Structure formats: C-alpha cells, structure tokens
Wavefront OBJ file of the C-alpha trace (Angstrom):
o trace
v -0.937 10.465 19.870
v -1.370 6.672 20.175
v -0.958 6.242 16.401
v 2.337 8.146 16.488
v 3.554 6.067 19.431
v 2.624 2.797 17.701
v 4.216 3.883 14.409
v 7.436 4.964 16.147
v 7.636 1.783 18.194
v 7.008 -0.405 15.143
v 9.764 1.435 13.267
v 12.096 0.684 16.189
v 11.006 -2.949 16.073
v 11.840 -3.083 12.370
v 15.361 -1.785 13.060
v 15.778 -4.246 15.934
v 14.595 -7.125 13.727
v 17.122 -6.194 11.034
v 19.890 -6.048 13.650
v 18.839 -9.373 15.194
v 18.692 -11.076 11.794
v 22.158 -9.778 10.931
v 23.495 -11.024 14.276
v 21.902 -14.430 13.722
v 23.460 -14.757 10.266
v 26.890 -13.703 11.547
v 26.757 -16.036 14.544
v 25.536 -19.079 12.644
v 27.902 -18.530 9.703
v 30.799 -17.780 12.035
v 30.090 -20.885 14.062
v 29.954 -23.062 10.932
v 33.310 -21.694 9.744
v 34.863 -22.149 13.175
v 33.567 -25.704 13.571
v 34.529 -26.990 10.141
v 37.640 -24.910 9.621
v 39.163 -24.742 13.075
v 37.377 -27.459 15.088
v 36.099 -24.917 17.609
v 33.037 -22.726 18.013
v 31.288 -20.010 19.935
v 29.357 -21.659 22.740
v 26.585 -19.105 23.079
v 25.904 -18.615 19.363
v 23.343 -21.421 19.017
v 21.372 -20.412 22.078
v 21.497 -16.682 21.349
v 20.454 -17.286 17.733
v 17.470 -19.293 18.947
v 16.476 -16.534 21.380
v 16.849 -13.844 18.726
v 14.745 -15.900 16.319
v 11.905 -16.098 18.840
v 12.119 -12.354 19.514
v 12.202 -11.538 15.781
v 9.114 -13.709 15.262
v 7.101 -11.917 17.938
v 8.331 -8.464 16.923
v 7.422 -9.242 13.310
v 3.962 -10.310 14.449
v 3.464 -6.896 16.086
v 4.557 -5.059 12.933
v 2.365 -7.286 10.749
v -0.594 -6.654 13.061
v -0.093 -2.905 12.726
v 0.194 -3.127 8.938
v -2.699 -5.604 8.679
v -0.247 -7.963 7.038
v -1.490 -11.236 8.524
v -3.114 -13.539 6.020
v -6.754 -14.500 6.341
v -9.859 -15.408 4.439
v -12.857 -13.232 3.710
v -15.239 -15.625 1.927
v -18.079 -14.902 4.334
v -17.229 -11.330 5.315
v -17.041 -10.130 1.695
v -20.685 -11.142 1.228
v -21.954 -9.187 4.234
v -23.187 -5.619 4.244
v -21.413 -2.814 6.054
v -23.154 -3.475 9.390
v -22.351 -7.195 9.189
v -18.718 -6.427 8.442
v -18.588 -4.014 11.397
v -20.134 -6.594 13.715
v -17.765 -9.351 12.620
v -14.718 -7.099 12.834
v -15.776 -5.850 16.266
v -16.242 -9.409 17.541
v -12.913 -10.535 16.114
v -11.110 -7.549 17.649
v -12.687 -8.265 21.046
v -11.659 -11.933 20.790
v -8.109 -10.909 19.861
v -8.004 -8.533 22.844
v -9.128 -11.374 25.096
v -6.417 -13.619 23.643
v -3.834 -10.898 24.260
v -4.998 -10.916 27.882
v -4.616 -14.698 28.095
v -1.181 -14.491 26.470
v -0.137 -11.734 28.879
v -1.248 -13.757 31.899
v 0.554 -16.891 30.707
v 3.711 -15.034 29.690
v 3.728 -13.200 33.021
v 3.522 -16.492 34.914
v 6.262 -18.077 32.774
v 8.470 -15.023 33.164
v 8.070 -15.117 36.959
v 8.631 -18.883 37.150
v 11.731 -18.784 34.953
v 13.237 -15.512 36.199
v 15.506 -17.344 38.627
v 16.519 -20.017 36.099
v 19.597 -19.453 33.983
v 19.993 -20.444 30.360
v 22.442 -23.254 29.653
v 25.039 -21.466 27.542
v 24.580 -17.750 28.166
v 23.772 -18.130 31.863
v 21.250 -15.277 31.882
v 17.703 -15.290 33.204
v 15.246 -17.409 31.246
v 12.657 -14.791 32.215
v 14.019 -12.655 29.363
v 13.157 -15.418 26.896
v 9.573 -15.708 28.112
v 9.032 -11.963 28.422
v 8.651 -11.757 24.639
v 5.041 -12.849 25.178
v 4.521 -9.838 27.435
v 5.891 -7.538 24.746
v 3.558 -8.955 22.113
v 0.502 -9.005 24.389
v 0.933 -5.341 25.367
v 1.853 -3.964 21.940
v -0.576 -6.185 20.051
v -3.290 -5.286 22.549
v -2.655 -1.568 22.020
v -2.918 -1.939 18.242
v -6.099 -4.006 18.505
v -7.617 -1.590 21.044
v -6.826 1.324 18.713
v -8.522 -0.489 15.827
v -11.552 -1.290 18.000
v -11.795 2.345 19.087
v -11.644 3.447 15.438
v -14.417 0.983 14.612
v -16.828 1.963 17.389
v -16.281 5.706 16.923
v -16.928 5.480 13.182
v -13.411 6.558 12.204
v -12.740 3.361 10.257
v -13.420 3.447 6.522
v -15.489 0.775 4.807
v -12.368 -0.476 3.011
v -10.702 -1.137 6.389
v -13.546 -3.327 7.647
v -11.976 -6.439 6.144
v -8.722 -6.755 8.033
v -7.224 -9.589 5.968
v -5.009 -10.002 2.958
v -5.601 -12.905 0.635
v -2.103 -12.808 -0.846
v 0.942 -10.620 -1.118
v -0.152 -9.618 -4.643
v -3.405 -7.964 -3.535
v -2.937 -4.497 -2.016
v -4.777 -3.852 1.265
v -8.387 -2.840 0.689
v -8.577 -4.263 -2.862
v -10.565 -7.434 -2.098
v -12.430 -9.163 -4.903
l 1 2 3 4 5 6 7 8 9 10 11 12 13 14 15 16 17 18 19 20 21 22 23 24 25 26 27 28 29 30 31 32 33 34 35 36 37 38 39 40 41 42 43 44 45 46 47 48 49 50 51 52 53 54 55 56 57 58 59 60 61 62 63 64 65 66 67 68 69 70 71 72 73 74 75 76 77 78 79 80 81 82 83 84 85 86 87 88 89 90 91 92 93 94 95 96 97 98 99 100 101 102 103 104 105 106 107 108 109 110 111 112 113 114 115 116 117 118 119 120 121 122 123 124 125 126 127 128 129 130 131 132 133 134 135 136 137 138 139 140 141 142 143 144 145 146 147 148 149 150 151 152 153 154 155 156 157 158 159 160 161 162 163 164 165 166 167 168 169 170 171 172 173 174 175 176
C-alpha cells in the first residue's frame, strides 16, 4: 500500500517537474525576448522562475531518494559482510530520518514566520516558498521509513544494502 502511494506520488512529482521546467523555460525565454526586443518584460517571471526552480530541486530530490539515485561512495561498505552492511545502512537510514525531522521543524518554523510576508513581485505568501521543506521532509521521511522497515523485517535483498550509485554508468546493485 505504502509502496503504491509513494510510486504514484513520485510519478505525479515527475509530471509536475516537467511542467515547472517548461514554465521556467517559457518565462525566462519570453522575458529575454520582451526585454531585448520590446524594452518591456513580465514582472513576476524572474521571481516565479526562482520559486519553481527551488520546488523542482526538492521534488527531484524526493524522486532520486525513491530511485536510490543520489550519488555516494561505498569504499568501506563494499568491504563489509552482510551484517556490517545492514548495520551501516540501518544507522544511515536512522540518521536521515532524524535529519528529515530537523528539516521539518525548521521548515515549519520558516513557513509560519513567513506566512504573513508577501513576495516582492507576485505578492503571495512567502510561506509557500518555505513549505517546500515540509514537502521534502514528509515524503523523504516516508521513503526512508519504508526502506528502514524493509531492512529490519528482512525484506531487503543483499544487493539493496548498498544504497549508493558510483556513477550514472553503473546500474543499481552492480557495485564493483
């Protein structure tokens, strides 16, 4: 059930990221044409593009976390036995969960503080900008908690114990 929810939500995030990237390209290109060709511009395009970029970054981080697409190193972990790999992965997942909690707390405070402030150009709540941290902390925390549950219940395969990719050329689970 949780896996299906995470997969569906990440697919929605991928569509949203594609839409946001397209909007950013259109706004920036349109603004360049308007400024150099017609000596005018769209006031909100710079600010909205910046906001969309931040949201795309955090949404991409959630999708990469789900797909185990973040880069890392496994020099030490590759030399450990199965129990050592499980211990290290379990500790790293617990640390990441704790960091998601810290991020959630900080993003919550920033969202509350800035909820009554308006952005300069768009004149909408700055709380929306800071709430992206809440989105990542919750969704990232769910993915990490699912992985931790899989680890402690023995549902995780030995190939999944090293949750890093050394490069884009090496498929997941093919560590040398």
